[in-house]
A tleap script that builds the chain and sets N, CA, C and O, in Angstrom:
source leaprc.protein.ff14SB
mol = sequence {
  NMET ASP SER LEU SER ALA SER ASN GLN SER
  ALA GLY LEU SER PRO SER ARG MET ASN HIE
  VAL LYS THR LEU LEU LEU LEU ILE ALA ILE
  ALA ALA GLY GLY TYR TYR VAL TYR ASN GLU
  HIE PHE SER VAL THR ALA ILE THR VAL ASP
  SER TYR GLN ALA LEU LEU LYS LYS ALA GLU
  ALA THR SER VAL SER LEU ASP GLU VAL LYS
  VAL GLY ALA ASN ASN LEU ALA ALA PHE ILE
  CYS SER ASP PRO SER TYR GLN VAL THR GLY
  GLY SER THR PRO ALA ASN CYS MET ALA ARG
  TYR GLU ASN TYR ARG GLU MET CYS GLU ASN
  ARG ILE PHE GLY GLN SER PRO GLN SER PHE
  ALA SER LYS ALA GLU VAL ILE ALA ILE ALA
  LYS ARG TYR THR SER CYS VAL GLY ALA ILE
  GLY CSER
}
set mol.1.N position { -40.929 1.751 -42.152 }
set mol.1.CA position { -40.575 1.895 -40.763 }
set mol.1.C position { -39.952 0.585 -40.288 }
set mol.1.O position { -40.515 -0.485 -40.518 }
set mol.2.N position { -38.790 0.659 -39.624 }
set mol.2.CA position { -38.164 -0.571 -39.152 }
set mol.2.C position { -38.841 -1.051 -37.871 }
set mol.2.O position { -39.648 -0.337 -37.275 }
set mol.3.N position { -38.502 -2.263 -37.460 }
set mol.3.CA position { -39.194 -2.869 -36.319 }
set mol.3.C position { -38.895 -2.137 -35.011 }
set mol.3.O position { -39.765 -2.065 -34.143 }
set mol.4.N position { -37.651 -1.578 -34.845 }
set mol.4.CA position { -37.300 -0.851 -33.629 }
set mol.4.C position { -38.108 0.425 -33.517 }
set mol.4.O position { -38.626 0.759 -32.451 }
set mol.5.N position { -38.210 1.142 -34.641 }
set mol.5.CA position { -38.984 2.377 -34.640 }
set mol.5.C position { -40.443 2.087 -34.366 }
set mol.5.O position { -41.106 2.837 -33.650 }
set mol.6.N position { -40.947 1.005 -34.930 }
set mol.6.CA position { -42.344 0.648 -34.715 }
set mol.6.C position { -42.590 0.285 -33.261 }
set mol.6.O position { -43.607 0.679 -32.688 }
set mol.7.N position { -41.665 -0.466 -32.651 }
set mol.7.CA position { -41.860 -0.846 -31.251 }
set mol.7.C position { -41.717 0.362 -30.336 }
set mol.7.O position { -42.418 0.456 -29.329 }
set mol.8.N position { -40.810 1.297 -30.670 }
set mol.8.CA position { -40.645 2.510 -29.871 }
set mol.8.C position { -41.892 3.371 -29.948 }
set mol.8.O position { -42.333 3.925 -28.941 }
set mol.9.N position { -42.464 3.486 -31.147 }
set mol.9.CA position { -43.659 4.302 -31.295 }
set mol.9.C position { -44.840 3.638 -30.617 }
set mol.9.O position { -45.684 4.318 -30.032 }
set mol.10.N position { -44.909 2.309 -30.691 }
set mol.10.CA position { -46.015 1.623 -30.020 }
set mol.10.C position { -45.861 1.729 -28.503 }
set mol.10.O position { -46.855 1.660 -27.781 }
set mol.11.N position { -44.622 1.897 -28.004 }
set mol.11.CA position { -44.385 2.062 -26.565 }
set mol.11.C position { -44.558 3.513 -26.153 }
set mol.11.O position { -44.437 3.835 -24.972 }
set mol.12.N position { -44.836 4.386 -27.097 }
set mol.12.CA position { -45.064 5.788 -26.784 }
set mol.12.C position { -43.796 6.615 -26.729 }
set mol.12.O position { -43.817 7.700 -26.149 }
set mol.13.N position { -42.679 6.155 -27.309 }
set mol.13.CA position { -41.426 6.900 -27.290 }
set mol.13.C position { -41.220 7.588 -28.627 }
set mol.13.O position { -41.086 6.936 -29.662 }
set mol.14.N position { -41.197 8.890 -28.593 }
set mol.14.CA position { -40.934 9.638 -29.809 }
set mol.14.C position { -39.442 9.649 -30.069 }
set mol.14.O position { -38.664 9.355 -29.162 }
set mol.15.N position { -39.012 9.983 -31.298 }
set mol.15.CA position { -37.571 10.033 -31.578 }
set mol.15.C position { -36.807 10.966 -30.639 }
set mol.15.O position { -35.682 10.648 -30.253 }
set mol.16.N position { -37.384 12.100 -30.263 }
set mol.16.CA position { -36.674 13.011 -29.354 }
set mol.16.C position { -36.549 12.394 -27.958 }
set mol.16.O position { -35.544 12.588 -27.275 }
set mol.17.N position { -37.572 11.652 -27.542 }
set mol.17.CA position { -37.503 10.964 -26.253 }
set mol.17.C position { -36.447 9.879 -26.291 }
set mol.17.O position { -35.734 9.682 -25.308 }
set mol.18.N position { -36.331 9.174 -27.398 }
set mol.18.CA position { -35.312 8.131 -27.540 }
set mol.18.C position { -33.912 8.731 -27.427 }
set mol.18.O position { -33.017 8.125 -26.837 }
set mol.19.N position { -33.727 9.926 -27.996 }
set mol.19.CA position { -32.427 10.595 -27.890 }
set mol.19.C position { -32.109 10.929 -26.436 }
set mol.19.O position { -30.963 10.811 -26.003 }
set mol.20.N position { -33.125 11.346 -25.689 }
set mol.20.CA position { -32.919 11.646 -24.270 }
set mol.20.C position { -32.559 10.378 -23.492 }
set mol.20.O position { -31.694 10.418 -22.618 }
set mol.21.N position { -33.199 9.275 -23.794 }
set mol.21.CA position { -32.914 8.009 -23.134 }
set mol.21.C position { -31.487 7.555 -23.461 }
set mol.21.O position { -30.750 7.110 -22.581 }
set mol.22.N position { -31.114 7.675 -24.731 }
set mol.22.CA position { -29.756 7.298 -25.131 }
set mol.22.C position { -28.723 8.164 -24.426 }
set mol.22.O position { -27.701 7.663 -23.957 }
set mol.23.N position { -28.987 9.457 -24.352 }
set mol.23.CA position { -28.065 10.376 -23.675 }
set mol.23.C position { -27.953 10.023 -22.197 }
set mol.23.O position { -26.857 10.029 -21.638 }
set mol.24.N position { -29.079 9.718 -21.565 }
set mol.24.CA position { -29.079 9.346 -20.155 }
set mol.24.C position { -28.287 8.051 -19.929 }
set mol.24.O position { -27.507 7.957 -18.981 }
set mol.25.N position { -28.486 7.068 -20.789 }
set mol.25.CA position { -27.733 5.817 -20.671 }
set mol.25.C position { -26.234 6.047 -20.881 }
set mol.25.O position { -25.410 5.444 -20.193 }
set mol.26.N position { -25.886 6.909 -21.817 }
set mol.26.CA position { -24.482 7.243 -22.066 }
set mol.26.C position { -23.868 7.921 -20.841 }
set mol.26.O position { -22.741 7.603 -20.462 }
set mol.27.N position { -24.594 8.850 -20.218 }
set mol.27.CA position { -24.086 9.527 -19.018 }
set mol.27.C position { -23.909 8.542 -17.855 }
set mol.27.O position { -22.945 8.646 -17.097 }
set mol.28.N position { -24.825 7.600 -17.716 }
set mol.28.CA position { -24.710 6.595 -16.664 }
set mol.28.C position { -23.476 5.731 -16.906 }
set mol.28.O position { -22.738 5.425 -15.969 }
set mol.29.N position { -23.252 5.337 -18.158 }
set mol.29.CA position { -22.086 4.515 -18.485 }
set mol.29.C position { -20.783 5.277 -18.225 }
set mol.29.O position { -19.823 4.705 -17.709 }
set mol.30.N position { -20.748 6.557 -18.578 }
set mol.30.CA position { -19.550 7.379 -18.336 }
set mol.30.C position { -19.298 7.526 -16.843 }
set mol.30.O position { -18.157 7.418 -16.394 }
set mol.31.N position { -20.355 7.772 -16.064 }
set mol.31.CA position { -20.205 7.915 -14.617 }
set mol.31.C position { -19.710 6.615 -13.990 }
set mol.31.O position { -18.841 6.638 -13.118 }
set mol.32.N position { -20.254 5.488 -14.428 }
set mol.32.CA position { -19.818 4.195 -13.890 }
set mol.32.C position { -18.359 3.934 -14.249 }
set mol.32.O position { -17.593 3.449 -13.417 }
set mol.33.N position { -17.974 4.251 -15.471 }
set mol.33.CA position { -16.574 4.080 -15.880 }
set mol.33.C position { -15.643 4.975 -15.090 }
set mol.33.O position { -14.561 4.546 -14.689 }
set mol.34.N position { -16.048 6.204 -14.864 }
set mol.34.CA position { -15.241 7.134 -14.068 }
set mol.34.C position { -15.075 6.661 -12.640 }
set mol.34.O position { -13.989 6.762 -12.069 }
set mol.35.N position { -16.138 6.149 -12.066 }
set mol.35.CA position { -16.090 5.616 -10.709 }
set mol.35.C position { -15.119 4.442 -10.627 }
set mol.35.O position { -14.326 4.351 -9.690 }
set mol.36.N position { -15.183 3.549 -11.604 }
set mol.36.CA position { -14.287 2.389 -11.636 }
set mol.36.C position { -12.831 2.832 -11.736 }
set mol.36.O position { -11.983 2.350 -10.985 }
set mol.37.N position { -12.536 3.745 -12.655 }
set mol.37.CA position { -11.157 4.220 -12.839 }
set mol.37.C position { -10.657 4.888 -11.574 }
set mol.37.O position { -9.519 4.657 -11.165 }
set mol.38.N position { -11.487 5.714 -10.943 }
set mol.38.CA position { -11.082 6.387 -9.709 }
set mol.38.C position { -10.753 5.369 -8.619 }
set mol.38.O position { -9.714 5.470 -7.967 }
set mol.39.N position { -11.634 4.389 -8.422 }
set mol.39.CA position { -11.405 3.390 -7.371 }
set mol.39.C position { -10.199 2.521 -7.640 }
set mol.39.O position { -9.508 2.136 -6.697 }
set mol.40.N position { -9.920 2.200 -8.879 }
set mol.40.CA position { -8.815 1.316 -9.217 }
set mol.40.C position { -7.461 2.017 -9.259 }
set mol.40.O position { -6.436 1.397 -8.977 }
set mol.41.N position { -7.447 3.292 -9.605 }
set mol.41.CA position { -6.167 3.946 -9.854 }
set mol.41.C position { -5.863 5.142 -8.963 }
set mol.41.O position { -4.692 5.447 -8.737 }
set mol.42.N position { -6.867 5.820 -8.457 }
set mol.42.CA position { -6.604 7.056 -7.738 }
set mol.42.C position { -6.994 7.009 -6.272 }
set mol.42.O position { -6.449 7.762 -5.465 }
set mol.43.N position { -7.892 6.172 -5.929 }
set mol.43.CA position { -8.349 6.084 -4.554 }
set mol.43.C position { -7.335 5.312 -3.722 }
set mol.43.O position { -6.816 4.285 -4.159 }
set mol.44.N position { -7.058 5.805 -2.531 }
set mol.44.CA position { -6.162 5.099 -1.618 }
set mol.44.C position { -7.028 4.176 -0.772 }
set mol.44.O position { -7.757 4.616 0.117 }
set mol.45.N position { -6.930 2.922 -1.063 }
set mol.45.CA position { -7.706 1.963 -0.298 }
set mol.45.C position { -7.000 1.694 1.018 }
set mol.45.O position { -5.804 1.945 1.160 }
set mol.46.N position { -7.733 1.195 1.949 }
set mol.46.CA position { -7.167 0.899 3.260 }
set mol.46.C position { -6.189 -0.262 3.136 }
set mol.46.O position { -6.579 -1.388 2.829 }
set mol.47.N position { -4.939 0.021 3.374 }
set mol.47.CA position { -3.901 -1.011 3.335 }
set mol.47.C position { -3.467 -1.247 4.769 }
set mol.47.O position { -2.974 -0.339 5.439 }
set mol.48.N position { -3.652 -2.463 5.230 }
set mol.48.CA position { -3.225 -2.815 6.578 }
set mol.48.C position { -1.733 -3.117 6.535 }
set mol.48.O position { -1.281 -3.975 5.777 }
set mol.49.N position { -0.984 -2.405 7.353 }
set mol.49.CA position { 0.464 -2.617 7.393 }
set mol.49.C position { 0.752 -3.736 8.379 }
set mol.49.O position { 0.783 -3.539 9.593 }
set mol.50.N position { 0.963 -4.927 7.805 }
set mol.50.CA position { 1.298 -6.089 8.639 }
set mol.50.C position { 2.589 -6.738 8.165 }
set mol.50.O position { 2.956 -7.820 8.623 }
set mol.51.N position { 3.277 -6.065 7.241 }
set mol.51.CA position { 4.562 -6.554 6.752 }
set mol.51.C position { 5.319 -5.372 6.140 }
set mol.51.O position { 4.753 -4.304 5.907 }
set mol.52.N position { 6.582 -5.587 5.892 }
set mol.52.CA position { 7.382 -4.535 5.261 }
set mol.52.C position { 6.887 -4.270 3.842 }
set mol.52.O position { 6.864 -3.120 3.402 }
set mol.53.N position { 6.489 -5.320 3.121 }
set mol.53.CA position { 5.981 -5.145 1.758 }
set mol.53.C position { 4.706 -4.319 1.754 }
set mol.53.O position { 4.535 -3.456 0.893 }
set mol.54.N position { 3.805 -4.568 2.706 }
set mol.54.CA position { 2.569 -3.783 2.801 }
set mol.54.C position { 2.888 -2.330 3.137 }
set mol.54.O position { 2.231 -1.419 2.633 }
set mol.55.N position { 3.889 -2.110 3.982 }
set mol.55.CA position { 4.313 -0.752 4.321 }
set mol.55.C position { 4.785 -0.014 3.074 }
set mol.55.O position { 4.392 1.130 2.844 }
set mol.56.N position { 5.623 -0.658 2.270 }
set mol.56.CA position { 6.123 -0.014 1.050 }
set mol.56.C position { 4.999 0.242 0.057 }
set mol.56.O position { 4.981 1.278 -0.609 }
set mol.57.N position { 4.071 -0.682 -0.047 }
set mol.57.CA position { 2.938 -0.500 -0.956 }
set mol.57.C position { 2.105 0.703 -0.534 }
set mol.57.O position { 1.707 1.514 -1.370 }
set mol.58.N position { 1.847 0.815 0.751 }
set mol.58.CA position { 1.073 1.958 1.241 }
set mol.58.C position { 1.856 3.256 1.063 }
set mol.58.O position { 1.281 4.284 0.706 }
set mol.59.N position { 3.174 3.211 1.311 }
set mol.59.CA position { 4.005 4.420 1.186 }
set mol.59.C position { 4.059 4.925 -0.255 }
set mol.59.O position { 4.293 6.112 -0.485 }
set mol.60.N position { 3.844 4.038 -1.225 }
set mol.60.CA position { 3.789 4.467 -2.632 }
set mol.60.C position { 2.546 5.298 -2.910 }
set mol.60.O position { 2.552 6.154 -3.796 }
set mol.61.N position { 1.474 5.047 -2.152 }
set mol.61.CA position { 0.196 5.684 -2.432 }
set mol.61.C position { -0.115 6.874 -1.532 }
set mol.61.O position { -0.781 7.818 -1.956 }
set mol.62.N position { 0.365 6.831 -0.296 }
set mol.62.CA position { -0.001 7.866 0.664 }
set mol.62.C position { 1.055 7.931 1.759 }
set mol.62.O position { 1.980 7.120 1.787 }
set mol.63.N position { 0.916 8.888 2.650 }
set mol.63.CA position { 1.857 8.954 3.765 }
set mol.63.C position { 1.539 7.832 4.753 }
set mol.63.O position { 0.406 7.357 4.831 }
set mol.64.N position { 2.548 7.424 5.494 }
set mol.64.CA position { 2.398 6.356 6.480 }
set mol.64.C position { 2.780 6.888 7.852 }
set mol.64.O position { 3.618 7.781 7.978 }
set mol.65.N position { 2.158 6.333 8.866 }
set mol.65.CA position { 2.410 6.807 10.228 }
set mol.65.C position { 3.692 6.199 10.788 }
set mol.65.O position { 4.203 5.201 10.279 }
set mol.66.N position { 4.187 6.817 11.832 }
set mol.66.CA position { 5.377 6.309 12.520 }
set mol.66.C position { 5.120 4.906 13.070 }
set mol.66.O position { 5.998 4.045 13.007 }
set mol.67.N position { 3.933 4.676 13.602 }
set mol.67.CA position { 3.611 3.339 14.121 }
set mol.67.C position { 3.636 2.291 13.015 }
set mol.67.O position { 4.098 1.171 13.235 }
set mol.68.N position { 3.141 2.643 11.826 }
set mol.68.CA position { 3.178 1.709 10.701 }
set mol.68.C position { 4.617 1.422 10.282 }
set mol.68.O position { 4.948 0.288 9.935 }
set mol.69.N position { 5.468 2.437 10.313 }
set mol.69.CA position { 6.877 2.245 9.968 }
set mol.69.C position { 7.548 1.338 10.995 }
set mol.69.O position { 8.366 0.493 10.629 }
set mol.70.N position { 7.218 1.499 12.259 }
set mol.70.CA position { 7.781 0.631 13.298 }
set mol.70.C position { 7.389 -0.825 13.051 }
set mol.70.O position { 8.231 -1.719 13.133 }
set mol.71.N position { 6.114 -1.060 12.749 }
set mol.71.CA position { 5.645 -2.430 12.488 }
set mol.71.C position { 6.394 -3.018 11.297 }
set mol.71.O position { 6.905 -4.135 11.367 }
set mol.72.N position { 6.456 -2.261 10.208 }
set mol.72.CA position { 7.128 -2.752 9.008 }
set mol.72.C position { 8.613 -3.002 9.225 }
set mol.72.O position { 9.144 -4.018 8.777 }
set mol.73.N position { 9.286 -2.081 9.909 }
set mol.73.CA position { 10.724 -2.226 10.146 }
set mol.73.C position { 11.010 -3.414 11.073 }
set mol.73.O position { 11.979 -4.144 10.862 }
set mol.74.N position { 10.181 -3.607 12.085 }
set mol.74.CA position { 10.368 -4.765 12.970 }
set mol.74.C position { 10.114 -6.073 12.230 }
set mol.74.O position { 10.828 -7.053 12.443 }
set mol.75.N position { 9.114 -6.099 11.372 }
set mol.75.CA position { 8.868 -7.301 10.572 }
set mol.75.C position { 10.031 -7.581 9.627 }
set mol.75.O position { 10.409 -8.736 9.430 }
set mol.76.N position { 10.594 -6.532 9.047 }
set mol.76.CA position { 11.745 -6.697 8.159 }
set mol.76.C position { 12.942 -7.253 8.931 }
set mol.76.O position { 13.602 -8.184 8.470 }
set mol.77.N position { 13.216 -6.689 10.087 }
set mol.77.CA position { 14.352 -7.165 10.887 }
set mol.77.C position { 14.170 -8.635 11.273 }
set mol.77.O position { 15.112 -9.421 11.172 }
set mol.78.N position { 12.976 -9.007 11.710 }
set mol.78.CA position { 12.720 -10.401 12.081 }
set mol.78.C position { 12.847 -11.324 10.867 }
set mol.78.O position { 13.352 -12.440 10.983 }
set mol.79.N position { 12.395 -10.862 9.722 }
set mol.79.CA position { 12.497 -11.660 8.499 }
set mol.79.C position { 13.958 -11.880 8.120 }
set mol.79.O position { 14.355 -12.998 7.790 }
set mol.80.N position { 14.753 -10.819 8.167 }
set mol.80.CA position { 16.173 -10.934 7.820 }
set mol.80.C position { 16.886 -11.861 8.806 }
set mol.80.O position { 17.697 -12.697 8.410 }
set mol.81.N position { 16.572 -11.701 10.094 }
set mol.81.CA position { 17.208 -12.558 11.100 }
set mol.81.C position { 16.851 -14.032 10.910 }
set mol.81.O position { 17.666 -14.908 11.199 }
set mol.82.N position { 15.659 -14.306 10.436 }
set mol.82.CA position { 15.236 -15.702 10.306 }
set mol.82.C position { 15.673 -16.347 8.995 }
set mol.82.O position { 15.352 -17.510 8.747 }
set mol.83.N position { 16.390 -15.622 8.162 }
set mol.83.CA position { 16.875 -16.168 6.888 }
set mol.83.C position { 18.258 -16.807 7.109 }
set mol.83.O position { 19.256 -16.094 7.212 }
set mol.84.N position { 18.320 -18.135 7.180 }
set mol.84.CA position { 19.594 -18.800 7.487 }
set mol.84.C position { 20.687 -18.508 6.463 }
set mol.84.O position { 21.835 -18.277 6.843 }
set mol.85.N position { 20.357 -18.515 5.184 }
set mol.85.CA position { 21.405 -18.290 4.177 }
set mol.85.C position { 21.983 -16.884 4.287 }
set mol.85.O position { 23.188 -16.696 4.121 }
set mol.86.N position { 21.145 -15.907 4.561 }
set mol.86.CA position { 21.645 -14.534 4.715 }
set mol.86.C position { 22.529 -14.432 5.956 }
set mol.86.O position { 23.597 -13.821 5.916 }
set mol.87.N position { 22.081 -15.029 7.047 }
set mol.87.CA position { 22.843 -14.944 8.292 }
set mol.87.C position { 24.167 -15.694 8.202 }
set mol.87.O position { 25.186 -15.195 8.679 }
set mol.88.N position { 24.173 -16.872 7.608 }
set mol.88.CA position { 25.415 -17.643 7.467 }
set mol.88.C position { 26.395 -16.887 6.576 }
set mol.88.O position { 27.592 -16.846 6.863 }
set mol.89.N position { 25.893 -16.288 5.495 }
set mol.89.CA position { 26.761 -15.505 4.607 }
set mol.89.C position { 27.416 -14.347 5.356 }
set mol.89.O position { 28.560 -13.982 5.081 }
set mol.90.N position { 26.678 -13.777 6.303 }
set mol.90.CA position { 27.216 -12.673 7.093 }
set mol.90.C position { 27.976 -13.114 8.321 }
set mol.90.O position { 28.388 -12.275 9.123 }
set mol.91.N position { 28.172 -14.405 8.490 }
set mol.91.CA position { 28.943 -14.901 9.626 }
set mol.91.C position { 28.140 -15.024 10.910 }
set mol.91.O position { 28.717 -14.981 11.997 }
set mol.92.N position { 26.842 -15.173 10.815 }
set mol.92.CA position { 26.003 -15.290 11.997 }
set mol.92.C position { 25.061 -16.478 11.830 }
set mol.92.O position { 25.183 -17.258 10.885 }
set mol.93.N position { 24.130 -16.600 12.756 }
set mol.93.CA position { 23.081 -17.618 12.672 }
set mol.93.C position { 21.747 -16.928 12.960 }
set mol.93.O position { 21.730 -15.847 13.547 }
set mol.94.N position { 20.645 -17.530 12.560 }
set mol.94.CA position { 19.353 -16.932 12.892 }
set mol.94.C position { 19.160 -16.750 14.405 }
set mol.94.O position { 18.611 -15.738 14.841 }
set mol.95.N position { 19.601 -17.707 15.189 }
set mol.95.CA position { 19.442 -17.599 16.647 }
set mol.95.C position { 20.232 -16.417 17.206 }
set mol.95.O position { 19.726 -15.659 18.033 }
set mol.96.N position { 21.487 -16.264 16.746 }
set mol.96.CA position { 22.305 -15.130 17.226 }
set mol.96.C position { 21.704 -13.796 16.791 }
set mol.96.O position { 21.669 -12.836 17.561 }
set mol.97.N position { 21.235 -13.751 15.557 }
set mol.97.CA position { 20.638 -12.513 15.054 }
set mol.97.C position { 19.384 -12.156 15.850 }
set mol.97.O position { 19.197 -10.999 16.226 }
set mol.98.N position { 18.524 -13.146 16.108 }
set mol.98.CA position { 17.301 -12.878 16.874 }
set mol.98.C position { 17.631 -12.435 18.300 }
set mol.98.O position { 16.931 -11.595 18.865 }
set mol.99.N position { 18.683 -12.991 18.879 }
set mol.99.CA position { 19.090 -12.582 20.230 }
set mol.99.C position { 19.543 -11.119 20.213 }
set mol.99.O position { 19.166 -10.340 21.089 }
set mol.100.N position { 20.361 -10.743 19.205 }
set mol.100.CA position { 20.778 -9.341 19.072 }
set mol.100.C position { 19.569 -8.434 18.869 }
set mol.100.O position { 19.454 -7.378 19.491 }
set mol.101.N position { 18.676 -8.866 17.992 }
set mol.101.CA position { 17.470 -8.098 17.688 }
set mol.101.C position { 16.664 -7.852 18.965 }
set mol.101.O position { 16.260 -6.720 19.233 }
set mol.102.N position { 16.434 -8.884 19.737 }
set mol.102.CA position { 15.660 -8.731 20.977 }
set mol.102.C position { 16.394 -7.839 21.987 }
set mol.102.O position { 15.766 -7.043 22.684 }
set mol.103.N position { 17.724 -7.975 22.063 }
set mol.103.CA position { 18.501 -7.161 23.006 }
set mol.103.C position { 18.503 -5.676 22.636 }
set mol.103.O position { 18.449 -4.820 23.518 }
set mol.104.N position { 18.565 -5.371 21.357 }
set mol.104.CA position { 18.713 -3.990 20.915 }
set mol.104.C position { 17.411 -3.323 20.471 }
set mol.104.O position { 17.388 -2.122 20.202 }
set mol.105.N position { 16.348 -4.086 20.395 }
set mol.105.CA position { 15.096 -3.569 19.827 }
set mol.105.C position { 14.618 -2.283 20.503 }
set mol.105.O position { 14.390 -1.281 19.825 }
set mol.106.N position { 14.466 -2.298 21.799 }
set mol.106.CA position { 13.942 -1.125 22.506 }
set mol.106.C position { 14.877 0.074 22.361 }
set mol.106.O position { 14.426 1.187 22.090 }
set mol.107.N position { 16.171 -0.151 22.542 }
set mol.107.CA position { 17.127 0.941 22.414 }
set mol.107.C position { 17.096 1.531 21.002 }
set mol.107.O position { 17.115 2.750 20.833 }
set mol.108.N position { 17.049 0.665 19.994 }
set mol.108.CA position { 17.046 1.144 18.610 }
set mol.108.C position { 15.750 1.849 18.254 }
set mol.108.O position { 15.760 2.825 17.505 }
set mol.109.N position { 14.625 1.359 18.789 }
set mol.109.CA position { 13.361 2.059 18.542 }
set mol.109.C position { 13.443 3.475 19.096 }
set mol.109.O position { 13.017 4.427 18.441 }
set mol.110.N position { 13.986 3.614 20.292 }
set mol.110.CA position { 14.124 4.953 20.882 }
set mol.110.C position { 15.099 5.808 20.085 }
set mol.110.O position { 14.823 6.977 19.814 }
set mol.111.N position { 16.233 5.235 19.710 }
set mol.111.CA position { 17.267 5.979 18.998 }
set mol.111.C position { 16.816 6.368 17.584 }
set mol.111.O position { 16.967 7.522 17.182 }
set mol.112.N position { 16.275 5.430 16.844 }
set mol.112.CA position { 15.940 5.670 15.440 }
set mol.112.C position { 14.594 6.381 15.294 }
set mol.112.O position { 14.469 7.314 14.501 }
set mol.113.N position { 13.590 5.944 16.054 }
set mol.113.CA position { 12.252 6.507 15.881 }
set mol.113.C position { 11.934 7.630 16.856 }
set mol.113.O position { 10.936 8.330 16.684 }
set mol.114.N position { 12.761 7.813 17.873 }
set mol.114.CA position { 12.482 8.809 18.910 }
set mol.114.C position { 12.388 10.230 18.401 }
set mol.114.O position { 11.560 11.003 18.882 }
set mol.115.N position { 13.208 10.584 17.451 }
set mol.115.CA position { 13.212 11.945 16.913 }
set mol.115.C position { 12.585 12.026 15.522 }
set mol.115.O position { 12.714 13.039 14.835 }
set mol.116.N position { 11.913 10.962 15.115 }
set mol.116.CA position { 11.320 10.905 13.774 }
set mol.116.C position { 9.987 11.645 13.729 }
set mol.116.O position { 9.331 11.826 14.755 }
set mol.117.N position { 9.600 12.067 12.543 }
set mol.117.CA position { 8.278 12.687 12.406 }
set mol.117.C position { 7.172 11.653 12.639 }
set mol.117.O position { 7.426 10.449 12.602 }
set mol.118.N position { 5.970 12.116 12.875 }
set mol.118.CA position { 4.846 11.219 13.123 }
set mol.118.C position { 4.324 10.567 11.847 }
set mol.118.O position { 3.559 9.604 11.908 }
set mol.119.N position { 4.734 11.088 10.690 }
set mol.119.CA position { 4.348 10.455 9.424 }
set mol.119.C position { 5.455 10.650 8.401 }
set mol.119.O position { 6.271 11.566 8.502 }
set mol.120.N position { 5.459 9.767 7.420 }
set mol.120.CA position { 6.462 9.781 6.361 }
set mol.120.C position { 5.745 9.917 5.031 }
set mol.120.O position { 4.801 9.182 4.741 }
set mol.121.N position { 6.203 10.866 4.227 }
set mol.121.CA position { 5.489 11.197 2.993 }
set mol.121.C position { 5.964 10.415 1.777 }
set mol.121.O position { 5.271 10.385 0.760 }
set mol.122.N position { 7.127 9.783 1.858 }
set mol.122.CA position { 7.631 9.110 0.662 }
set mol.122.C position { 8.166 7.721 0.985 }
set mol.122.O position { 8.555 7.427 2.116 }
set mol.123.N position { 8.172 6.886 -0.032 }
set mol.123.CA position { 8.705 5.536 0.083 }
set mol.123.C position { 10.203 5.586 0.391 }
set mol.123.O position { 10.709 4.762 1.152 }
set mol.124.N position { 10.905 6.541 -0.193 }
set mol.124.CA position { 12.350 6.667 0.037 }
set mol.124.C position { 12.662 6.938 1.506 }
set mol.124.O position { 13.630 6.401 2.043 }
set mol.125.N position { 11.848 7.766 2.157 }
set mol.125.CA position { 12.038 8.034 3.588 }
set mol.125.C position { 11.834 6.759 4.410 }
set mol.125.O position { 12.580 6.489 5.351 }
set mol.126.N position { 10.831 5.992 4.047 }
set mol.126.CA position { 10.521 4.751 4.757 }
set mol.126.C position { 11.678 3.754 4.606 }
set mol.126.O position { 12.101 3.135 5.582 }
set mol.127.N position { 12.178 3.607 3.388 }
set mol.127.CA position { 13.286 2.675 3.143 }
set mol.127.C position { 14.521 3.101 3.929 }
set mol.127.O position { 15.204 2.262 4.517 }
set mol.128.N position { 14.808 4.390 3.940 }
set mol.128.CA position { 15.996 4.885 4.644 }
set mol.128.C position { 15.927 4.616 6.145 }
set mol.128.O position { 16.905 4.163 6.739 }
set mol.129.N position { 14.785 4.889 6.756 }
set mol.129.CA position { 14.694 4.691 8.210 }
set mol.129.C position { 14.638 3.204 8.551 }
set mol.129.O position { 15.154 2.797 9.592 }
set mol.130.N position { 14.023 2.382 7.697 }
set mol.130.CA position { 13.994 0.936 7.938 }
set mol.130.C position { 15.408 0.362 7.850 }
set mol.130.O position { 15.766 -0.535 8.613 }
set mol.131.N position { 16.203 0.878 6.924 }
set mol.131.CA position { 17.586 0.414 6.798 }
set mol.131.C position { 18.393 0.785 8.047 }
set mol.131.O position { 19.169 -0.023 8.556 }
set mol.132.N position { 18.203 1.999 8.526 }
set mol.132.CA position { 18.897 2.418 9.754 }
set mol.132.C position { 18.490 1.547 10.935 }
set mol.132.O position { 19.325 1.167 11.756 }
set mol.133.N position { 17.200 1.236 11.013 }
set mol.133.CA position { 16.705 0.439 12.139 }
set mol.133.C position { 17.225 -1.000 12.070 }
set mol.133.O position { 17.693 -1.534 13.076 }
set mol.134.N position { 17.150 -1.622 10.912 }
set mol.134.CA position { 17.613 -3.011 10.812 }
set mol.134.C position { 19.122 -3.111 11.053 }
set mol.134.O position { 19.612 -4.117 11.565 }
set mol.135.N position { 19.837 -2.074 10.684 }
set mol.135.CA position { 21.267 -2.053 10.969 }
set mol.135.C position { 21.512 -1.898 12.467 }
set mol.135.O position { 22.394 -2.549 13.027 }
set mol.136.N position { 20.733 -1.039 13.111 }
set mol.136.CA position { 20.881 -0.796 14.559 }
set mol.136.C position { 20.634 -2.070 15.363 }
set mol.136.O position { 21.381 -2.365 16.295 }
set mol.137.N position { 19.600 -2.824 15.016 }
set mol.137.CA position { 19.287 -4.040 15.780 }
set mol.137.C position { 20.174 -5.215 15.422 }
set mol.137.O position { 20.081 -6.274 16.043 }
set mol.138.N position { 21.039 -5.045 14.422 }
set mol.138.CA position { 21.996 -6.083 14.071 }
set mol.138.C position { 21.497 -7.086 13.064 }
set mol.138.O position { 22.110 -8.138 12.888 }
set mol.139.N position { 20.392 -6.787 12.392 }
set mol.139.CA position { 19.883 -7.727 11.390 }
set mol.139.C position { 20.712 -7.678 10.125 }
set mol.139.O position { 20.900 -8.701 9.467 }
set mol.140.N position { 21.216 -6.493 9.772 }
set mol.140.CA position { 22.078 -6.329 8.597 }
set mol.140.C position { 23.309 -5.544 8.990 }
set mol.140.O position { 23.333 -4.883 10.028 }
set mol.141.N position { 24.338 -5.620 8.149 }
set mol.141.CA position { 25.533 -4.812 8.370 }
set mol.141.C position { 25.287 -3.378 7.967 }
set mol.141.O position { 24.309 -3.088 7.276 }
set mol.142.N position { 26.133 -2.496 8.375 }
set mol.142.CA position { 25.960 -1.066 8.081 }
set mol.142.C position { 26.137 -0.747 6.627 }
set mol.142.O position { 26.021 0.413 6.231 }
savepdb mol mol.pdb
quit
């Protein structure tokens, strides 16, 4: 008799009981692994949309609300306007771009988002409407 079998028998565990314990431990390990995989790959975690990148990340996993798209699109427009090299290449300055953005923001929000659905199901839809909005406010060319 080996030492493991002797210790199991002295602890009152018969071979059939040991099989049940092993099976139970295996099921616990499988359940824990399944939980980990679900949380890491399939579960949509709460993504706070505080930037255009966060908006796109969330749009890859789930639908996004119109308000989230507005936040992301406005952040994108402000980011583009504040990029001096991009603005100079386009014949503008960050100050001029921000002035256009502030002047057209409300009108463009009404025009672009006024007839939009309350949620967007795909990343492609989000990119398309953000492009229309940034073009409307003058952050990028058409």
